C-alpha positions as CSV (number, residue, x, y, z in Angstrom):
1,M,-0.2,-0.1,-0.1
2,D,1.4,3.4,-1.1
3,K,1.8,5.6,2.1
4,S,2.9,8.7,0.3
5,N,-0.7,9.6,-0.8
6,S,-2.4,9.3,2.3
7,P,-3.6,12.2,4.3
8,K,-1.3,13.4,7.0
9,P,-3.2,13.5,10.4
10,R,-4.0,17.0,11.7
11,S,-2.1,18.2,14.7
12,R,-4.0,18.7,17.7
13,G,-1.4,21.1,19.2
14,I,-2.0,24.9,19.4
15,Y,0.7,27.9,18.8
16,L,1.4,28.9,22.2
17,L,3.0,32.7,21.6
18,P,0.0,34.4,20.0
19,N,-2.7,32.6,22.0
20,L,-0.9,33.7,25.3
21,F,-1.6,37.4,24.2
22,T,-5.1,36.4,23.5
23,T,-5.5,34.8,26.9
24,A,-4.1,37.8,28.2
25,A,-6.6,40.1,26.6
26,L,-9.4,37.9,27.7
27,F,-8.0,38.0,31.3
28,A,-8.2,42.0,31.3
29,G,-11.6,42.0,29.6
30,F,-12.8,39.4,32.5
31,Y,-10.9,41.5,35.2
32,A,-12.6,44.5,34.1
33,I,-16.1,42.9,34.9
34,T,-14.9,42.1,38.6
35,A,-13.3,45.5,39.1
36,A,-16.9,47.0,38.3
37,M,-18.8,45.0,40.6
38,A,-16.2,45.7,43.1
39,G,-16.8,49.5,42.5
40,R,-13.1,50.3,41.1
41,F,-14.5,51.7,37.9
42,E,-11.2,53.4,36.8
43,L,-9.4,50.2,37.0
44,A,-12.1,48.6,35.0
45,A,-12.0,51.2,32.2
46,I,-8.2,50.9,32.0
47,S,-8.5,47.3,31.7
48,I,-10.5,47.3,28.6
49,F,-7.7,49.5,27.2
50,I,-5.2,47.0,28.1
51,A,-7.3,44.6,26.5
52,M,-7.3,46.6,23.4
53,V,-3.5,46.7,23.1
54,L,-3.2,42.9,23.9
55,D,-5.7,42.2,21.2
56,G,-3.7,43.9,18.5
57,L,-0.4,42.4,19.3
58,D,-2.0,38.6,18.8
59,G,-2.8,39.0,15.6
60,R,0.7,40.9,14.8
61,V,2.7,38.2,16.5
62,A,1.0,35.3,14.8
63,R,1.7,37.0,11.3
64,M,5.2,38.1,12.2
65,T,5.8,34.3,13.5
66,N,3.8,32.6,10.7
67,T,1.6,30.9,13.4
68,Q,-1.7,31.9,12.0
69,S,-4.5,29.0,12.6
70,E,-8.1,28.7,12.5
71,F,-8.1,28.2,16.0
72,G,-6.3,31.2,16.9
73,A,-8.9,33.2,14.8
74,Q,-12.0,31.6,16.6
75,Y,-10.3,32.0,20.0
76,D,-9.7,35.5,19.3
77,S,-13.3,36.2,18.4
78,L,-14.7,34.8,21.6
79,A,-12.2,36.5,23.6
80,D,-13.2,39.8,21.8
81,M,-16.7,39.4,22.5
82,L,-16.1,39.4,26.2
83,S,-13.8,42.0,26.2
84,F,-15.6,44.3,24.0
85,G,-18.9,43.2,24.0
86,V,-19.9,41.8,27.2
87,A,-17.3,43.5,29.4
88,P,-17.9,47.4,28.9
89,A,-21.5,47.0,28.8
90,L,-21.6,45.3,32.3
91,V,-18.9,48.3,33.2
92,M,-21.4,50.8,32.2
93,Y,-24.3,49.3,33.6
94,T,-22.8,48.8,36.9
95,W,-21.5,52.4,37.0
96,A,-24.5,54.4,35.6
97,L,-27.3,52.2,33.9
98,I,-28.6,50.7,37.1
99,P,-30.9,53.6,38.1
100,L,-32.7,53.6,34.9
101,G,-34.1,50.1,35.4
102,K,-35.2,48.1,32.3
103,L,-33.8,50.9,30.1
104,G,-30.6,50.6,31.7
105,W,-30.1,46.8,31.2
106,L,-31.5,46.9,27.6
107,A,-29.2,49.6,26.6
108,A,-26.3,47.2,28.0
109,F,-27.9,44.1,26.1
110,V,-27.8,46.3,22.8
111,H,-24.0,47.0,23.2
112,A,-23.3,43.7,23.9
113,A,-25.6,42.0,21.2
114,G,-24.3,44.5,18.7
115,G,-20.6,43.2,19.7
116,A,-21.4,39.9,18.8
117,L,-23.3,40.7,15.4
118,R,-20.3,42.7,14.5
119,L,-17.9,40.2,14.9
120,A,-20.3,37.1,13.3
121,R,-20.4,39.8,10.3
122,F,-16.7,40.7,10.3
123,N,-15.8,36.5,10.3
124,T,-18.3,35.7,7.4
125,Q,-16.9,38.5,5.2
126,I,-13.1,38.6,6.1
127,E,-12.3,36.9,2.5
128,S,-14.5,39.4,0.4
129,A,-14.1,42.6,2.4
130,D,-12.3,45.6,1.5
131,K,-9.2,45.4,3.5
132,R,-8.8,49.4,3.5
133,Y,-12.1,49.9,5.4
134,F,-14.6,48.2,8.1
135,Q,-17.8,47.8,7.4
136,G,-19.6,49.2,11.2
137,L,-17.6,50.4,14.1
138,P,-14.9,47.9,15.4
139,S,-15.8,46.4,18.8
140,P,-12.7,47.5,20.3
141,A,-13.4,51.1,19.3
142,A,-16.8,51.0,20.5
143,A,-15.7,49.6,23.9
144,A,-13.0,52.3,24.1
145,M,-15.7,54.9,24.0
146,L,-17.8,53.3,26.9
147,A,-14.7,53.0,28.9
148,G,-13.1,56.0,27.9
149,F,-16.4,57.8,29.1
150,V,-16.3,56.1,32.4
151,W,-12.4,56.9,32.9
152,V,-13.1,60.9,32.3
153,A,-16.1,60.8,34.5
154,V,-14.0,59.3,37.3
155,D,-11.0,61.2,36.9
156,L,-13.4,64.6,37.0
157,E,-15.4,63.0,39.9
158,V,-18.8,63.9,38.3
159,V,-21.9,62.5,39.9
160,T,-23.0,59.5,38.1
161,N,-26.7,60.0,38.5
162,Q,-26.1,63.3,36.2
163,L,-24.5,61.1,33.5
164,S,-27.1,58.3,33.2
165,W,-29.3,59.3,30.2
166,F,-26.2,60.6,28.4
167,A,-24.4,57.1,29.2
168,L,-27.5,55.2,27.9
169,A,-27.5,57.3,24.6
170,L,-23.8,56.6,24.4
171,T,-24.2,52.8,24.9
172,I,-26.9,52.3,22.5
173,S,-25.3,54.3,19.9
174,T,-22.0,52.3,20.2
175,G,-24.1,49.0,19.8
176,L,-26.1,50.5,16.8
177,L,-22.9,51.8,15.2
178,M,-21.4,48.4,15.3
179,V,-24.0,46.7,12.9
180,S,-24.5,50.0,11.0
181,N,-23.1,49.9,7.5
182,F,-20.9,52.8,7.9
183,R,-17.2,52.4,6.8
184,Y,-14.6,53.1,8.6
185,S,-10.7,53.2,7.9
186,S,-8.7,50.3,8.9
187,F,-5.5,52.1,8.4
188,K,-4.2,49.1,6.9
189,E,-3.1,51.1,3.8
190,I,-0.3,52.9,6.2
191,N,3.0,51.5,5.5
192,F,5.0,51.8,9.2
193,R,8.0,50.3,7.8
194,G,8.5,53.3,5.1
195,K,10.5,56.5,5.6
196,V,8.5,59.5,7.1
197,P,9.5,63.3,7.3
198,F,11.2,64.2,10.4
199,I,8.4,66.3,11.4
200,V,6.0,63.2,11.4
201,A,8.4,61.8,14.3
202,I,7.9,64.8,16.2
203,A,4.3,64.8,16.0
204,V,4.2,61.3,17.2
205,M,6.3,62.1,20.3
206,L,3.8,65.5,20.9
207,G,1.1,62.6,20.7
208,F,2.4,60.5,23.2
209,A,3.3,63.1,25.5
210,V,-0.5,64.4,25.1
211,I,-1.9,61.2,25.9
212,F,0.3,60.7,29.1
213,I,-0.8,63.9,30.6
214,Q,-4.5,63.4,30.3
215,P,-5.0,59.6,28.9
216,S,-8.7,59.6,30.2
217,V,-9.7,62.7,28.2
218,T,-7.3,62.1,25.0
219,L,-8.4,58.7,24.5
220,F,-12.1,59.3,24.9
221,L,-11.7,62.0,22.4
222,I,-9.7,60.0,19.8
223,F,-12.2,57.1,19.9
224,L,-15.3,59.6,19.7
225,G,-13.6,61.2,16.7
226,Y,-12.9,57.8,15.1
227,A,-16.7,56.9,15.6
228,V,-17.7,60.1,14.1
229,S,-15.6,59.4,11.2
230,G,-17.6,56.4,10.0
231,P,-20.8,58.4,9.0
232,V,-18.8,61.3,8.0
233,L,-16.7,59.3,5.5
234,T,-19.8,57.2,4.5
235,L,-21.5,60.5,3.5
236,V,-18.5,61.9,1.6
237,E,-18.6,58.6,-0.6
238,L,-21.9,58.9,-1.1
239,K,-21.8,62.3,-2.7
240,K,-18.7,61.4,-4.8
241,R,-20.7,58.8,-6.3
242,R,-23.7,60.7,-6.8
243,A,-21.5,63.2,-8.4
244,R,-20.2,60.6,-10.8
245,R,-23.5,59.5,-11.8
246,N,-24.6,63.0,-12.5
247,Q,-21.4,63.8,-15.0
């Protein structure tokens, strides 16, 4: 019997390095929930931002070390669901939405469900989608908006009851933006290996300085601006298409 044509058995192992980053991101999201339950909302918000950083690293590490796998992709999606769907929704609910009763938990559910639908759509369209854009607000950015808002309010010592209705609107908005058809730049066309003018290096240095001076406000404004960029970019594209048709 010729064994050369027999199929090779599938390896049952998993790549350790990229999945360590995914596990760390999952832990950060879970810790955010436990911190919010203990009333440590600033720590909960920071944990979500840490999960974002780790989530960005696991894919890059996998590509750099050529250790991509279907297991890793599915594991990453499940970790994202907890860290950027469930965790920010529960942090916001525990912090500001409980006094609103049913409206509060409904808003938290809208964000969590939006995160689940966003990830499911992304996974099914990953092969055919335009790599330059995301369809709908990415779940890490949506989570950053909620976490950044909580962090800013805690830093400024704002009374939570004064922000409950704004928190409700923000939580519902992030959930709906994730399942919208607005186009968001993926920034994948940027070549980080290429040379840039010296002024760009100075601008990056100043940007880091601003973030470290007031991280909560800066990060919230950055992701708020990114969330707004989706509708703006989509409207600009629609106007360009209409102008071409009328020519």
